[in-house]
C-alpha positions, 0 to 999 in steps of 0.5 A: 499537481494532485497527489494521493497518499496511500498509507500502511503501517508495517513498513513505517520506521521503528515498527517491527512487532505485531503488537505495534500494528494490531493492538490499538491502545497499546503503548507501542501501537500509539508510538507507531501511529506517531511515526506513521503520521510523521512519515506521511507529513514528510511526504506531504512537505516534499510534495508541497515543495515540488508544487503539489496543490492538492493532497489526499491521504488514505489511512489504509492500514486495517480494513476494519480499523482504518484509523491510525493517523494522528489527525491533529498532528497531520499536515494541515494542507492534506485531506484524509480518508479514515474509517471503513468501509471505503466503498472502493479499494482506492476511494476517490481515485476517479477524481484524477491524480497525478501521482500516488505515494505508498508510505509505510508499505511492507513486502509480499507474503514469503519475502524476507521482510518485516511483518511480510504478508499479503492482505492478511497474515492469518488467512492469505497464503499468496496472491497472483495477477496473471500468474505472477505472485504479487503483494499489496503494492501491486494491488495499489499499482495495478488499480492505479494503472487502470486510471493511468496514475503512476506510483511515484514513491514507495517507503518501507523496509528494504524488501518492499523497496526491492519489490517496488523496483522490480514491479515498477522499474528503476524510475520509482523513488524508494526510501528504505527506512529500515533493513529487515533482519528477520520478520520481527526485527530490523536495523532502523534509521533514526526517525528524523533521518527517515523523515528527511529522506522521505521528504527529499524523495517525495520532492524528487519523485514529483520533479521527475514525474514525467519519467514515471509510468503507470503499471499497465496490465493488459486484460483480461486480468486473472486475480488468484488468491490462495487461502489458508483453509477451505472454509475461507473460500466458501463465501465466494461460491456462486458469485459472477466472474469468480471460480472457486477451488478447494483453497483458492479463488480466481477472479476475472476482470477486464482490468485490475481495478475491475477484478479487485472490485469483483473480489471485494463484492462491489460488482 
């Protein structure tokens, strides 16, 4: 069994402040890296107990600073992708995976969640797939669905866990490591308890994998991104398959993966 783990940082237990996710070298950021690594290790341990024989971890927080995991603390049975750029939105996905775990994820922009945003809190307002407002979880799930890979486990705050159930159905395993009180505060589980729950849920997710369904969105797919300012869309003008408005772009693809790669400029 082959498991792909896609990580973020805002949804990790104990993480509630921008400085914890945006300021490398800051003591609180370094602490957040440790919490992230421990949660990923918990997911790896659960996967191994369920029979996984290949695990790849994508250090997915910060496209220009994707170096958050503590590599010497990461479980030795996992490979890891670090650094940027990645080449594709979900690199190495074509190798064939049975399940994807989303660890440390956050809710979409506008949700009542900790550090909620979609892609960029400084430039993005909202994103939509075929008219439905989405967050980063849907980007990953829709991309994976193109390759018939289900999202089996999602961890983060209660807001993203609710988002996961609405998007993927009740079958997906979720672990709420914290309950949002505001955008920058939460009621958090003890880190050891959070890791225990993640390990158990990872194992359960793979044991029930036959019930998990990939997110399949029939094409053609329209990805719409609304930006904060007019200057943020200028670089998309003239690109094939992309329509540019005053503060928004629309990208057309035959699949979610194609639309995302076209938005990224890889097509």
